[in-house]
C-alpha positions as CSV (number, residue, x, y, z in Angstrom):
1,M,27.4,-11.7,-12.2
2,N,26.3,-15.0,-10.3
3,A,25.7,-15.0,-6.5
4,A,27.6,-17.6,-4.5
5,G,25.7,-20.4,-3.2
6,P,22.3,-21.9,-4.3
7,A,20.6,-20.6,-7.5
8,V,18.4,-17.7,-6.9
9,P,16.6,-15.3,-9.4
10,T,18.9,-12.5,-10.9
11,I,17.8,-8.9,-10.3
12,D,16.2,-8.8,-13.7
13,Q,14.5,-12.1,-13.1
14,S,13.0,-10.9,-9.8
15,L,11.7,-7.9,-11.4
16,S,10.1,-9.8,-14.1
17,M,8.2,-12.2,-11.9
18,K,4.4,-12.1,-12.1
19,S,2.3,-11.3,-9.2
20,V,-1.4,-11.4,-8.6
21,S,-3.9,-9.1,-6.8
22,G,-7.4,-7.7,-6.9
23,A,-9.5,-10.9,-6.6
24,Q,-13.1,-10.4,-7.2
25,I,-15.5,-13.2,-7.1
26,S,-18.7,-13.0,-9.2
27,P,-21.9,-12.5,-7.5
28,D,-23.1,-16.1,-8.5
29,G,-19.7,-17.6,-7.7
30,R,-18.9,-19.0,-11.0
31,Y,-15.8,-16.9,-11.6
32,V,-12.9,-15.0,-10.0
33,A,-11.6,-12.0,-11.7
34,Y,-8.1,-10.9,-10.6
35,T,-5.1,-8.9,-12.1
36,V,-1.7,-10.2,-13.0
37,Q,1.3,-7.8,-13.0
38,Q,4.4,-8.1,-15.0
39,A,7.3,-6.1,-16.1
40,N,7.1,-4.7,-19.6
41,W,10.7,-3.9,-20.2
42,D,10.1,-2.5,-23.8
43,D,7.7,0.2,-22.4
44,N,9.6,0.3,-18.9
45,D,6.3,-0.3,-17.1
46,F,4.7,-2.9,-14.7
47,A,1.7,-3.7,-16.8
48,T,-1.3,-5.2,-15.0
49,Q,-4.0,-7.2,-17.0
50,I,-7.3,-9.0,-15.9
51,W,-7.7,-12.7,-15.9
52,I,-10.6,-14.7,-15.1
53,A,-10.6,-18.2,-13.2
54,V,-13.6,-20.7,-13.2
55,T,-14.0,-21.7,-9.5
56,S,-15.4,-25.2,-10.2
57,T,-12.5,-26.3,-12.6
58,G,-9.7,-23.9,-11.8
59,E,-9.5,-23.0,-15.6
60,R,-7.7,-19.7,-16.3
61,L,-8.3,-17.4,-19.2
62,Q,-6.4,-14.0,-19.7
63,L,-9.3,-11.4,-20.4
64,T,-7.3,-8.3,-21.4
65,S,-4.0,-7.7,-23.1
66,G,-1.9,-4.9,-24.7
67,K,0.9,-2.5,-23.6
68,K,-1.4,-0.5,-21.3
69,S,-2.7,-1.8,-18.1
70,S,-6.2,-2.7,-17.3
71,S,-7.3,-3.0,-13.7
72,G,-9.9,-2.8,-10.9
73,P,-12.5,-5.3,-12.3
74,V,-15.9,-5.0,-10.8
75,W,-18.7,-7.5,-11.7
76,S,-22.2,-6.5,-12.8
77,P,-25.0,-7.7,-10.4
78,D,-26.0,-10.6,-12.9
79,S,-22.4,-11.8,-13.2
80,R,-22.6,-11.5,-17.0
81,R,-20.2,-8.4,-17.4
82,L,-17.2,-7.0,-15.9
83,A,-16.3,-3.3,-15.8
84,F,-12.7,-2.2,-15.4
85,T,-10.5,0.8,-16.0
86,S,-7.7,1.1,-18.5
87,D,-5.5,4.1,-19.9
88,R,-5.2,2.1,-23.2
89,D,-6.6,5.2,-25.1
90,G,-5.0,8.0,-23.3
91,K,-6.8,8.9,-19.9
92,R,-8.2,6.2,-17.6
93,Q,-11.6,5.3,-18.9
94,I,-14.3,2.6,-17.9
95,Y,-14.5,-0.4,-20.3
96,V,-16.9,-3.4,-20.2
97,I,-16.2,-7.0,-21.3
98,A,-17.9,-10.3,-20.9
99,P,-16.1,-12.9,-18.7
100,T,-15.8,-15.3,-21.6
101,G,-13.7,-13.0,-23.4
102,G,-14.1,-10.9,-26.5
103,E,-13.5,-7.2,-27.3
104,A,-13.9,-4.8,-24.4
105,A,-16.2,-1.9,-25.0
106,Q,-15.2,1.6,-23.9
107,L,-18.0,3.2,-21.9
108,T,-16.6,6.7,-20.9
109,N,-14.6,9.3,-22.5
110,E,-13.9,11.4,-19.4
111,D,-11.4,14.4,-19.6
112,G,-10.5,14.1,-16.0
113,G,-10.1,10.2,-16.1
114,I,-11.8,7.7,-13.8
115,G,-11.5,7.0,-10.1
116,A,-13.6,4.3,-8.4
117,L,-16.6,2.7,-9.9
118,A,-19.7,0.8,-9.0
119,W,-22.5,-0.9,-10.8
120,S,-26.1,0.2,-10.0
121,P,-28.1,-2.8,-8.2
122,D,-30.1,-3.4,-11.5
123,G,-27.0,-3.5,-13.6
124,T,-28.3,-0.7,-16.0
125,A,-25.8,2.0,-14.9
126,I,-22.4,2.6,-13.3
127,A,-21.4,5.4,-10.9
128,Y,-18.0,6.6,-10.9
129,S,-15.8,9.3,-9.3
130,S,-14.0,11.8,-11.5
131,S,-12.7,15.4,-11.4
132,G,-14.8,15.8,-14.8
133,P,-14.0,17.8,-17.8
134,D,-11.3,20.6,-17.6
135,E,-13.0,23.8,-16.8
136,K,-13.0,26.7,-19.3
137,A,-11.8,29.2,-16.5
138,A,-8.7,27.2,-15.9
139,K,-8.1,26.9,-19.6
140,D,-8.4,30.6,-20.2
141,R,-6.2,31.4,-17.1
142,K,-3.4,29.2,-18.5
143,D,-3.6,30.7,-22.0
144,R,-3.3,34.2,-20.5
145,Y,-0.9,33.8,-17.9
146,G,0.9,30.6,-18.4
147,D,1.0,27.7,-16.0
148,F,1.1,28.5,-12.2
149,E,-0.3,27.1,-9.1
150,I,-1.7,28.7,-6.1
151,V,-0.8,26.4,-3.2
152,G,-3.8,25.3,-1.3
153,G,-6.0,27.1,-3.7
154,D,-6.0,25.3,-7.0
155,Y,-8.0,22.1,-6.2
156,K,-9.9,19.9,-8.7
157,M,-12.6,18.4,-6.7
158,S,-13.6,14.8,-7.2
159,H,-17.3,14.3,-7.8
160,L,-19.9,11.5,-8.5
161,W,-21.0,10.8,-12.0
162,L,-23.6,8.4,-13.6
163,V,-23.3,6.7,-16.9
164,K,-25.8,4.2,-18.5
165,A,-24.5,0.9,-19.4
166,P,-26.5,-0.4,-22.3
167,T,-26.2,-4.2,-23.4
168,E,-24.8,-2.9,-26.8
169,I,-22.1,-0.2,-26.3
170,P,-21.5,1.8,-29.5
171,A,-17.9,1.4,-30.8
172,D,-17.7,5.2,-31.9
173,V,-16.6,7.1,-28.6
174,K,-18.6,10.1,-30.0
175,K,-21.7,8.1,-29.5
176,L,-21.1,7.0,-25.9
177,P,-23.9,7.5,-23.4
178,K,-23.5,11.0,-21.9
179,A,-22.5,10.8,-18.4
180,E,-24.5,12.9,-15.8
181,A,-22.9,14.7,-13.0
182,L,-24.6,13.6,-9.6
183,T,-22.6,16.1,-7.3
184,R,-21.1,19.4,-8.0
185,G,-19.4,22.4,-6.6
186,D,-16.5,23.2,-4.4
187,Q,-17.7,22.2,-1.0
188,F,-16.3,18.7,-0.8
189,S,-14.3,16.1,-2.8
190,V,-15.7,12.6,-3.0
191,S,-13.5,9.7,-1.9
192,S,-15.5,6.3,-1.4
193,F,-19.0,5.6,-2.1
194,A,-21.7,2.7,-2.3
195,W,-25.2,2.2,-3.9
196,S,-28.2,1.4,-1.7
197,P,-29.8,-1.9,-2.2
198,D,-32.8,-0.4,-4.1
199,G,-30.7,1.7,-6.2
200,R,-32.3,5.0,-5.3
201,R,-29.4,6.5,-3.0
202,I,-25.8,6.5,-2.9
203,A,-23.9,7.1,0.4
204,F,-20.4,8.6,-0.1
205,S,-17.6,10.0,2.0
206,A,-15.9,13.3,1.1
207,T,-13.2,15.6,2.3
208,R,-13.4,19.3,2.2
209,D,-10.8,19.3,-0.8
210,P,-8.5,16.7,-2.3
211,D,-5.4,17.8,-0.4
212,L,-3.9,14.8,1.6
213,G,-3.6,17.1,4.7
214,S,-7.5,17.3,4.6
215,N,-8.1,13.6,5.3
216,G,-9.3,14.5,8.8
217,T,-12.3,16.4,7.4
218,E,-13.9,13.2,5.8
219,Q,-17.6,13.0,6.5
220,L,-20.4,10.9,5.2
221,Y,-23.3,12.0,2.9
222,V,-26.3,10.4,1.2
223,L,-27.3,11.4,-2.4
224,D,-31.0,10.9,-3.3
225,L,-30.9,10.0,-7.1
226,A,-34.5,11.3,-7.7
227,D,-33.8,14.9,-7.0
228,R,-29.9,15.0,-6.6
229,H,-30.3,16.3,-3.0
230,V,-27.2,15.6,-0.9
231,R,-27.5,15.3,2.9
232,K,-24.6,15.1,5.3
233,L,-25.2,12.4,7.8
234,Q,-22.9,13.9,10.5
235,E,-21.2,17.2,11.3
236,S,-18.4,15.9,13.3
237,G,-16.8,12.9,14.9
238,G,-14.6,12.0,11.9
239,P,-12.8,11.2,9.9
240,N,-15.7,9.0,8.7
241,T,-15.1,6.9,5.4
242,R,-15.9,3.7,3.3
243,P,-19.7,3.5,3.7
244,K,-21.5,0.2,3.2
245,W,-25.4,-0.4,3.2
246,S,-27.1,-2.9,5.3
247,P,-29.0,-5.5,3.3
248,D,-32.4,-3.9,4.1
249,G,-31.1,-0.4,3.2
250,K,-31.9,1.1,6.5
251,E,-28.5,1.5,7.9
252,I,-24.9,2.4,6.8
253,A,-21.7,0.9,8.2
254,F,-18.6,3.0,7.9
255,V,-15.1,3.2,9.4
256,T,-14.7,6.0,11.9
257,H,-11.9,7.6,14.2
258,G,-14.7,9.1,16.2
259,G,-13.3,12.6,16.4
260,Q,-9.9,11.6,17.9
261,A,-7.4,14.5,17.4
262,F,-4.5,12.2,16.9
263,Y,-6.0,9.6,14.7
264,F,-3.0,8.4,12.7
265,Y,-1.8,6.0,15.2
266,L,-4.9,5.2,17.1
267,N,-7.5,2.5,16.3
268,S,-10.3,3.2,13.9
269,H,-13.6,1.3,14.4
270,I,-16.6,0.2,12.5
271,A,-19.8,2.0,13.3
272,V,-23.4,1.9,12.1
273,V,-25.7,4.8,11.6
274,S,-29.4,5.1,10.3
275,A,-29.4,5.9,6.7
276,D,-31.6,8.9,7.9
277,G,-28.9,10.2,10.4
278,G,-28.6,10.1,14.1
279,S,-26.1,8.9,16.6
280,P,-23.9,6.1,15.4
281,R,-23.2,2.6,17.2
282,V,-19.6,1.7,17.5
283,L,-19.4,-2.1,16.9
284,T,-15.6,-2.9,17.2
285,E,-14.5,-1.1,20.3
286,A,-13.2,-4.2,21.8
287,F,-11.1,-5.1,18.6
288,D,-7.6,-3.9,19.1
289,E,-6.6,-3.0,15.5
290,D,-7.6,-1.0,12.6
291,P,-10.6,-2.9,10.8
292,N,-10.7,-2.6,7.0
293,L,-14.3,-2.8,6.3
294,I,-15.3,-5.1,3.2
295,D,-19.0,-5.6,3.1
296,W,-22.3,-6.1,5.0
297,G,-23.8,-9.5,4.5
298,P,-26.9,-11.2,5.8
299,D,-25.2,-12.4,9.0
300,G,-23.0,-9.5,9.8
301,I,-20.4,-7.0,8.7
302,Y,-17.2,-8.5,7.3
303,F,-13.7,-6.8,7.6
304,R,-10.1,-7.6,7.2
305,A,-7.2,-6.8,9.9
306,T,-3.6,-7.5,10.4
307,Q,-2.8,-9.7,13.3
308,K,0.9,-9.5,14.0
309,T,2.6,-11.0,11.0
310,A,-0.6,-12.7,9.9
311,A,-3.9,-11.0,8.4
312,H,-7.4,-12.4,8.5
313,V,-11.1,-11.7,7.6
314,F,-13.5,-11.3,10.6
315,R,-17.3,-10.8,10.9
316,V,-19.0,-8.8,13.6
317,D,-22.6,-9.6,14.6
318,T,-24.3,-6.2,14.3
319,S,-26.7,-7.0,17.4
320,T,-24.3,-8.6,19.9
321,R,-21.0,-7.0,18.7
322,A,-19.5,-10.5,18.8
323,I,-16.5,-10.9,16.5
324,R,-15.6,-14.0,14.8
325,R,-12.6,-14.8,12.7
326,I,-13.3,-16.4,9.4
327,S,-9.9,-17.2,7.9
328,G,-7.2,-19.4,9.4
329,P,-4.9,-21.0,10.6
330,D,-3.4,-18.4,12.9
331,A,-0.3,-17.9,10.7
332,F,-2.2,-17.3,7.4
333,H,-2.0,-14.0,5.6
334,L,-5.3,-13.2,3.8
335,G,-4.4,-9.9,2.0
336,E,-7.9,-9.2,0.5
337,A,-11.3,-10.7,0.2
338,T,-14.6,-10.4,-1.7
339,F,-17.9,-12.2,-1.3
340,T,-20.6,-13.7,-3.5
341,A,-24.0,-12.0,-3.4
342,D,-25.2,-14.5,-0.7
343,H,-21.8,-14.4,1.2
344,R,-21.5,-18.2,1.2
345,M,-18.3,-18.1,-0.7
346,L,-15.3,-15.7,-0.8
347,A,-12.2,-15.1,-3.0
348,G,-9.1,-13.5,-2.1
349,V,-5.2,-13.4,-2.4
350,G,-3.3,-15.1,0.5
351,A,-0.5,-17.4,1.5
352,A,0.9,-19.5,4.3
353,P,4.3,-18.7,5.6
354,N,7.2,-19.3,3.1
355,R,4.5,-19.4,0.4
356,F,3.8,-16.9,-2.5
357,S,0.3,-15.1,-2.4
358,E,-2.1,-16.8,-4.7
359,V,-5.7,-16.3,-5.7
360,L,-7.9,-18.6,-3.7
361,V,-11.5,-19.4,-3.2
362,T,-13.3,-21.0,-0.2
363,A,-16.6,-21.5,1.6
364,T,-17.1,-18.7,4.2
365,T,-18.4,-20.9,6.8
366,D,-15.5,-23.5,6.4
367,F,-12.2,-21.8,5.4
368,A,-10.3,-24.4,3.2
369,P,-8.5,-22.4,0.4
370,K,-8.7,-23.7,-3.1
371,Y,-5.9,-22.1,-5.1
372,L,-6.8,-21.0,-8.5
373,T,-3.2,-19.5,-9.5
374,D,0.4,-20.9,-9.2
375,I,2.7,-17.9,-8.9
376,G,5.1,-20.0,-6.8
377,G,5.6,-22.1,-9.9
378,Q,7.8,-19.4,-11.3
379,Y,10.5,-20.3,-8.7
380,K,10.5,-24.1,-8.9
381,D,14.1,-24.1,-10.0
382,F,15.3,-21.8,-7.5
383,H,16.6,-22.4,-4.0
384,L,15.1,-19.6,-2.0
385,A,15.7,-18.4,1.5
386,T,13.5,-19.4,4.4
387,R,11.6,-16.9,6.5
388,E,10.8,-17.3,10.3
389,V,9.2,-15.0,13.1
390,V,11.7,-14.1,15.7
391,Q,11.0,-12.3,18.9
392,W,13.3,-10.2,21.3
393,K,12.8,-7.4,23.9
394,S,13.8,-3.8,23.1
395,V,15.8,-1.6,25.4
396,D,12.9,-0.5,27.4
397,G,11.6,-4.1,27.6
398,T,9.0,-3.8,24.9
399,P,8.5,-7.2,23.0
400,I,9.5,-6.8,19.3
401,E,8.8,-9.3,16.5
402,G,10.6,-9.5,13.3
403,I,11.3,-11.7,10.2
404,L,14.6,-13.5,10.0
405,I,15.6,-14.6,6.6
406,K,18.1,-17.5,6.3
407,P,20.1,-19.0,3.3
408,A,18.6,-22.3,2.0
409,D,21.7,-24.0,3.2
410,Y,21.7,-22.4,6.6
411,D,24.4,-23.6,9.0
412,A,23.8,-22.9,12.6
413,S,27.3,-23.1,13.5
414,R,28.5,-20.3,11.3
415,K,28.4,-16.6,11.9
416,Y,26.8,-14.6,9.2
417,P,26.9,-10.9,8.0
418,L,23.5,-9.4,9.0
419,L,21.5,-6.8,6.9
420,V,18.6,-5.1,8.4
421,V,15.8,-4.2,6.0
422,I,13.2,-1.7,7.6
423,H,9.8,-1.3,6.3
424,G,8.1,2.0,5.9
425,G,4.9,3.5,7.3
426,P,5.6,3.6,10.2
427,T,2.5,1.5,10.3
428,G,3.8,-1.2,7.6
429,V,4.5,-4.6,8.8
430,D,6.8,-7.5,7.5
431,T,5.4,-11.0,7.2
432,P,7.0,-14.5,6.5
433,I,5.2,-14.9,3.1
434,L,7.2,-14.8,0.0
435,S,7.4,-12.1,-2.7
436,A,9.5,-11.0,-5.6
437,D,12.4,-8.6,-4.6
438,R,11.9,-5.0,-5.0
439,T,14.2,-2.2,-4.1
440,Y,16.6,-4.5,-2.1
441,P,17.8,-7.9,-3.7
442,V,17.3,-9.7,-0.4
443,E,17.5,-13.3,-2.1
444,R,20.8,-12.2,-3.6
445,F,22.2,-10.9,-0.3
446,V,21.0,-14.1,1.4
447,A,22.5,-16.3,-1.1
448,K,25.8,-14.3,-1.0
449,G,26.0,-15.5,2.6
450,A,24.0,-13.1,4.9
451,L,21.2,-13.2,7.3
452,V,18.3,-10.5,6.9
453,L,16.3,-9.2,9.7
454,K,13.1,-7.4,8.9
455,P,12.0,-5.8,12.3
456,N,8.4,-4.9,13.1
457,Y,9.5,-2.0,15.1
458,R,7.1,0.1,17.6
459,G,4.6,1.7,15.3
460,S,4.1,-1.2,13.1
461,A,0.5,-2.4,12.2
462,G,-0.8,-5.7,13.6
463,Y,0.2,-5.3,17.3
464,G,-2.6,-3.2,18.7
465,E,-3.1,0.6,19.5
466,K,-0.7,1.0,22.4
467,F,2.3,-0.5,20.4
468,R,1.5,1.8,17.3
469,A,1.6,4.8,19.7
470,L,4.8,3.8,21.3
471,N,7.0,6.0,18.9
472,V,4.7,9.0,19.5
473,R,7.1,11.9,20.3
474,N,9.8,9.2,20.1
475,L,10.3,8.7,16.6
476,G,13.8,7.4,15.5
477,V,15.0,7.1,19.0
478,G,12.6,4.3,20.1
479,D,12.8,2.8,16.6
480,Y,16.5,2.7,16.7
481,E,16.4,0.8,20.0
482,D,14.0,-1.8,18.6
483,V,16.4,-2.4,15.7
484,I,19.8,-2.4,17.6
485,S,18.1,-4.7,20.3
486,G,17.2,-7.2,17.5
487,V,20.8,-7.0,16.1
488,D,22.1,-7.7,19.7
489,A,19.8,-10.6,20.2
490,L,21.0,-12.3,17.0
491,I,24.7,-11.5,17.9
492,A,24.1,-13.1,21.5
493,K,22.7,-16.2,19.7
494,G,26.2,-16.6,18.1
495,I,24.8,-16.6,14.5
496,V,25.8,-13.0,13.4
497,D,29.3,-11.4,12.9
498,K,29.0,-8.3,14.7
499,D,31.5,-6.6,12.5
500,R,29.6,-7.0,9.4
501,V,26.1,-5.5,10.0
502,G,24.3,-2.9,7.5
503,S,20.9,-1.4,7.4
504,M,18.6,-0.3,4.6
505,G,15.0,0.9,4.3
506,W,12.7,3.2,2.2
507,S,10.5,6.0,3.6
508,E,10.1,5.4,7.3
509,G,12.6,2.8,6.8
510,G,15.0,5.2,5.2
511,Y,14.4,7.6,8.2
512,I,15.4,4.9,10.6
513,S,18.3,4.1,8.5
514,A,19.3,7.8,8.5
515,F,19.0,7.7,12.3
516,I,21.4,4.6,12.3
517,T,23.9,6.6,10.1
518,C,24.0,9.6,12.4
519,Y,23.4,7.9,15.8
520,S,25.4,4.8,15.9
521,D,28.9,3.4,14.9
522,R,27.6,-0.2,15.2
523,F,26.9,-0.6,11.4
524,K,29.4,-0.9,8.4
525,A,27.1,0.4,5.7
526,V,23.7,2.1,5.5
527,S,21.2,2.8,2.5
528,V,18.9,5.6,3.0
529,G,15.9,5.4,0.6
530,A,13.6,8.5,0.5
531,G,14.3,9.0,4.1
532,I,13.6,12.0,6.5
533,S,16.7,13.6,7.8
534,D,15.3,16.6,9.5
535,W,11.7,16.7,10.5
536,M,11.5,20.6,10.1
537,T,12.7,20.2,6.7
538,Y,10.2,17.3,6.1
539,Y,7.3,19.5,7.7
540,V,7.6,22.3,5.5
541,N,8.1,20.6,2.2
542,T,5.7,17.5,2.5
543,D,2.4,17.0,1.0
544,I,1.1,15.5,4.3
545,H,1.8,17.9,7.0
546,P,-0.6,16.3,9.6
547,F,2.0,13.4,10.0
548,T,4.5,15.3,11.9
549,R,1.8,17.3,13.8
550,Q,0.2,14.0,15.0
551,Y,3.3,11.9,15.8
552,L,5.3,14.7,17.4
553,K,2.1,16.5,18.7
554,A,3.4,19.8,17.8
555,T,4.6,22.0,14.9
556,P,8.3,23.0,14.6
557,W,7.3,26.5,15.8
558,D,5.4,25.1,19.0
559,D,8.1,22.6,20.1
560,P,11.4,22.9,18.3
561,E,13.1,20.5,20.7
562,I,11.1,17.5,20.0
563,Y,11.8,18.2,16.2
564,K,15.6,18.2,17.1
565,K,15.5,15.3,19.3
566,T,13.8,13.0,16.6
567,S,15.8,14.3,13.6
568,P,18.9,12.2,12.3
569,I,20.7,15.5,11.3
570,T,20.9,16.5,14.9
571,Y,23.4,13.7,15.7
572,V,25.3,13.9,12.4
573,N,28.5,14.9,14.3
574,R,28.7,11.3,15.6
575,A,28.4,9.9,11.9
576,K,30.9,7.5,10.6
577,T,29.0,5.0,8.6
578,P,29.2,4.8,4.8
579,T,25.9,5.8,3.5
580,L,24.1,5.4,0.0
581,I,21.3,7.9,-0.4
582,Q,18.6,7.3,-2.9
583,H,15.6,9.4,-3.8
584,G,13.0,10.2,-6.6
585,D,13.7,13.8,-7.6
586,Q,9.9,14.6,-7.8
587,D,9.0,13.0,-4.3
588,K,6.3,15.2,-2.6
589,R,5.8,12.8,0.5
590,V,9.5,12.9,1.6
591,P,10.9,15.8,-0.6
592,P,14.5,15.6,-1.8
593,P,15.8,18.5,0.5
594,N,15.9,15.8,3.2
595,S,18.4,13.8,1.3
596,F,20.5,16.8,0.1
597,E,20.8,17.9,3.8
598,L,21.9,14.5,4.8
599,Y,24.3,14.4,1.9
600,Q,25.9,17.6,2.5
601,A,26.3,17.0,6.3
602,L,28.0,13.8,5.6
603,K,30.3,15.2,2.9
604,D,31.3,18.0,5.4
605,R,32.2,15.3,7.9
606,A,34.2,13.3,5.4
607,V,31.9,10.2,5.8
608,P,31.7,8.2,2.5
609,V,28.4,9.0,0.9
610,K,26.7,8.7,-2.4
611,L,23.5,10.5,-3.5
612,I,21.6,9.2,-6.4
613,L,18.5,10.9,-7.7
614,Y,16.1,8.8,-10.0
615,K,14.7,11.3,-12.5
616,G,11.0,11.9,-13.0
617,F,9.9,9.7,-9.8
618,G,8.0,10.6,-6.7
619,H,8.0,8.7,-3.4
620,P,8.1,5.1,-5.0
621,I,10.5,4.2,-7.8
622,N,7.9,2.3,-9.7
623,K,9.2,1.4,-13.2
624,P,11.3,-1.7,-13.9
625,K,14.4,-0.1,-15.3
626,Q,14.9,2.4,-12.5
627,Q,13.9,-0.4,-9.9
628,R,16.7,-2.4,-11.6
629,A,19.1,0.6,-10.9
630,V,17.9,1.0,-7.2
631,M,18.5,-2.8,-6.5
632,E,21.8,-2.9,-8.3
633,H,23.0,0.3,-6.5
634,N,22.1,-1.3,-3.2
635,Y,24.0,-4.5,-4.3
636,E,27.0,-2.5,-5.1
637,W,27.2,-0.7,-1.8
638,F,26.8,-3.5,0.5
639,S,29.1,-5.8,-1.5
640,K,31.7,-3.1,-1.1
641,Y,31.3,-2.3,2.6
642,I,30.2,-5.7,4.1
643,W,31.9,-8.1,1.9
644,G,34.9,-6.0,0.8
645,E,34.1,-6.6,-2.8
646,E,34.5,-4.0,-5.7
647,V,31.5,-4.6,-8.0
648,P,31.6,-2.6,-11.2
649,P,29.2,0.2,-10.9
650,I,26.4,0.2,-13.3
651,S,27.1,3.6,-14.4
652,T,30.0,2.2,-16.3
653,A,29.1,-1.6,-16.7
654,A,27.6,-2.5,-20.1
655,G,25.2,-5.1,-19.0
656,G,24.7,-4.4,-15.3
657,M,24.4,-7.2,-12.8
658,Q,22.8,-10.5,-13.6
């Protein structure tokens, strides 16, 4: 089925588009390794492979191939080898390959698979995190009693391991270098780590166990490789994470929340502490956003942060605490960055508004991106929608921004249907850069004759700590007001048909859409993706219990009224809006009981509702065929209730929607 208006990608074409990420510049600056992701329809997977670009010429080479993904390239200090992880032979293992190509050599054969990895400063070994081999006690228990789980008790701790990386790696996995356990026991679970410049120590952060609810316990440790002694740098003031050594090895930078009780929505900061311990110095108190620590170079500490709908790299002077933005212009979105050994060059993935994210390289002192990829070239024959940042004031006067997406042939004299697409998080953020459609077929909706609004409602990242805290004990209520005020602002401009407005979103965006279903009669159709309908139901089922305890500042047993006020199900007797509900049946983050509760309540109220469970999936629906189903189900729903069209359902259509 072809969309009316200018040619746009079909759902299958959108899902098949390549994207790039993970740009890693070699220490000597000659190469940039990066990953390319593309749908593998035969195996129903989004496969990732590693590519190399030559910085001087822009020449590109595909380094890995095959049906299984390869990802996470990490350069050796001499720039002669790349280590990466792949599950090509079963569980995720470390492989090593030359940047000029050839066969990759498998370096590990770890029962528990591989987490993060890092080369030693001399390039002779690689440290990595892993849960290690399956313990005999666990195997014996399963043999005797069958499979069961003690909730909150059956943990597999992640620990640090070391494997030698010889120049010639044996082809026979049985002859691979034997990995050494650097840390052991059940006292902590390793998360992030970094080698000291002299290769004698490893700083790492660890939580008391791998449960997501234990993130608040994350603290810093230093491992002495000579005697395997582990020393805790601090006893409190966390969570503390992402250690990075100073060039002289005397200090460690890290990201901290400084012991704040409700840290989920408050700013984190970069701090520095002596490698021997002591009181840390906070460097970024004056910076009003979360800093993502990247590296410590000879002239300061580099970090990345969101700035409204843009994102940039900054450098903080460790002596003066002065912060300088490295990237630009203001509206540019730099999604990630890595540096050469001397920090004179950086590589990243970024884009200007209305452009696709590309791998780039630039001098650090003079940000002038040289693009090494051409992802946008896939779209040269399409007439894509345009994005622009719009502003309005919410019901309580709070300034709100969003992204307004318009057809390529936009006519300011017309009134368009409006579809609101709401991001998750709540600390996500929508930007005006282009990307292939996932979950919601935005380009097809716009080509069909709609405007799309993506609101950065209160709680979104990029607008500072006070803005992120505005939905504390106000979830749903304030968020809904931010959305509806944006709708009203566009109606007031005379460009929206007020009788044809719909809403959709996933996770927190699904929750706000569920709030719209139950709270409002202003919308003609809603799609709730993995959304919360009842905070108590969510709280007792989720794998991240601290979320509601922090945002609502209470448990359901302490303050049932705040759980009632902010739960969509409380207002379900108002519901009139036809609602599509989509959910992965194995979702632990927002468990399916939330969807069943909303579904049954709407059915009992005789509100048109459809619940679709995607079998075998957790919180994201992350396989191409099921993503195809999610997108087509949304296209059907809004075509029916916004445009009055009966699109053949994919459950009976032979070929689906093209």
